[in-house]
Steps between C-alpha positions, in 0.01 A plus 500: 500500500127436479409150396196455286216280602455176311181621326634844390520542126836595352575870446589634157793729444275800425292440814820477702631822347170678565497384859865598540427846356203539738719406797770744387238772467373425852858509632559836326181638655604379844850639449353841412280490810796408721700788352215745566468371856876537551488862378202574724681341794803722441275805478325400821831448679619842383175655622538332840859630527378850412225475760748384764729792422232769502251375760562601857495241774266478794774637727554796268126564496489493879792745518318735261176472698694562825651815348157619386361434850777711656432786259127481573565511876714812455227660289244426771726655767554803276123534447437491877769762557361718223152486656644594840698788350191624314306499826778687683533757221124552505513573873796737453320686223194548721710626788705730275180650357387583852846626594451858376165536669644364827796741489268792431275387782793468741645838400166674546445338841855590608450864390191539722 
């Protein structure tokens, strides 16, 4: 209990009631704020749980990146093989184009 100072004037009933009503109003305002904060805290906790459930971990990210790296290495190997095969096919096409003329040339030289 708060003790009054010796020089404080006495408080009337209406002043006391007004002050009491003001304190009750302040308490109600604080109570409302605490309730809003509690609701926001619950929402934040739910959001954090959702994030934990849906977010992948660093290890999972590294596994995914490792898988992507392996696929990229295979693509690079495939590209190198494709370039080599294209070069070989180009050489075969050139030699097959000359094949008829070489056979004709050999047959005519053998007939002489």
